[in-house]
C-alpha positions as CSV (number, residue, x, y, z in Angstrom):
1,M,93.6,65.1,19.9
2,D,93.7,64.3,23.6
3,R,96.5,62.5,25.3
4,N,94.6,59.2,25.5
5,S,94.1,59.0,21.8
6,L,97.7,59.8,21.2
7,Y,98.7,57.2,23.7
8,I,96.6,54.6,21.9
9,F,97.9,55.6,18.5
10,Y,101.6,55.5,19.4
11,T,101.6,52.5,21.6
12,T,99.7,50.5,18.9
13,L,102.0,51.8,16.3
14,L,105.0,50.7,18.4
15,Q,103.5,47.3,18.9
16,Q,102.8,46.8,15.2
17,N,106.2,48.3,14.1
18,P,108.8,48.2,16.8
19,E,111.2,50.0,14.5
20,S,109.0,53.0,14.2
21,E,111.1,56.0,15.2
22,M,108.1,58.3,15.4
23,A,106.3,56.0,17.9
24,M,109.5,55.4,19.8
25,K,110.2,59.1,20.1
26,W,106.7,59.8,21.4
27,C,106.8,56.9,23.8
28,V,110.2,57.9,25.2
29,K,109.2,61.6,25.5
30,N,106.0,60.7,27.4
31,N,107.6,57.9,29.6
32,V,105.2,55.3,28.2
33,I,107.8,52.5,27.9
34,K,107.8,50.3,31.0
35,D,108.5,46.6,30.4
36,E,111.9,45.1,29.9
37,R,111.7,44.7,26.2
38,N,110.5,48.2,25.7
39,E,113.3,49.5,28.0
40,K,115.7,47.8,25.6
41,D,114.0,49.6,22.7
42,K,114.1,52.8,24.6
43,K,117.9,52.5,25.1
44,M,118.3,51.6,21.4
45,Y,116.3,54.7,20.5
46,E,118.3,56.9,22.8
47,R,121.5,55.4,21.4
48,K,120.3,56.2,17.8
49,E,119.4,59.7,18.9
50,R,122.9,60.2,20.4
51,E,124.5,58.8,17.2
52,R,122.4,61.1,15.1
53,Y,123.4,64.1,17.2
54,E,127.0,63.1,17.0
55,K,126.8,62.8,13.3
56,Y,125.1,66.2,13.1
57,K,127.9,67.7,15.2
58,R,130.6,66.1,13.0
59,E,128.9,67.3,9.8
60,K,128.4,70.8,11.3
61,K,132.1,70.9,12.2
62,I,133.1,69.8,8.7
63,R,130.8,72.5,7.2
64,R,132.4,75.1,9.5
65,E,135.9,74.0,8.5
66,K,135.0,74.1,4.8
67,A,133.5,77.6,5.2
68,K,136.7,78.7,6.9
69,E,138.8,77.2,4.1
70,K,136.6,79.1,1.6
71,E,137.1,82.3,3.5
72,K,140.8,81.8,3.6
73,A,140.9,81.1,-0.1
74,K,138.9,84.3,-0.7
75,E,141.3,86.2,1.5
76,K,144.3,84.8,-0.4
77,E,142.6,85.7,-3.7
78,K,142.0,89.3,-2.5
79,A,145.6,89.5,-1.4
80,K,146.8,88.3,-4.8
81,E,144.5,90.9,-6.5
82,K,145.9,93.6,-4.2
83,E,149.5,92.5,-5.1
84,K,148.7,92.6,-8.8
85,A,147.2,96.0,-8.4
86,R,150.3,97.2,-6.6
87,E,152.5,95.7,-9.4
88,R,150.4,97.4,-12.1
89,E,150.7,100.7,-10.2
90,K,154.5,100.3,-10.0
91,E,154.6,99.6,-13.7
92,K,152.5,102.7,-14.4
93,E,154.8,104.8,-12.1
94,K,157.9,103.5,-14.0
95,V,156.3,104.5,-17.3
96,R,155.5,107.9,-15.9
97,T,159.0,108.3,-14.7
98,K,160.4,107.3,-18.0
99,K,158.1,109.8,-19.8
100,K,159.2,112.6,-17.4
101,N,162.8,111.8,-17.9
102,A,162.4,111.7,-21.7
103,E,160.6,115.1,-21.6
104,R,163.3,116.6,-19.4
105,M,165.9,115.3,-21.8
106,I,164.0,116.8,-24.8
107,D,163.6,120.1,-23.0
108,S,167.3,120.2,-22.1
109,M,168.2,119.5,-25.7
110,R,165.9,122.3,-26.9
111,F,167.5,124.6,-24.4
112,K,171.0,123.7,-25.6
113,D,169.8,124.2,-29.2
114,L,168.5,127.6,-28.2
115,K,171.8,128.6,-26.6
116,I,173.8,127.4,-29.6
117,S,171.6,129.2,-32.1
118,K,171.8,132.4,-30.2
119,K,175.6,132.4,-30.3
């Protein structure tokens, strides 16, 4: 399509439907809007575009904050898992120590029994 046919299409669309965002966007981009009423429409369109952009920025910020919160929650969960793993390892070490102590005690008792039986 050449520029003239686009011009006709969008200006006609804007005349038939002044609320048409598609037509308004094209007319604003191509500096078609000239008279006072259309200047008012142009300002309205630009205001809507700013509002949309601000809304987009707010939503993006919210999504970013939610992502950070999720990341922090994951980090906390990982820290809890590491702490649990450390606790389990400590418990295992306690059990190992108790086993070693019990084995030493049994060995010392056997050694004493051997000394007594030799006498």
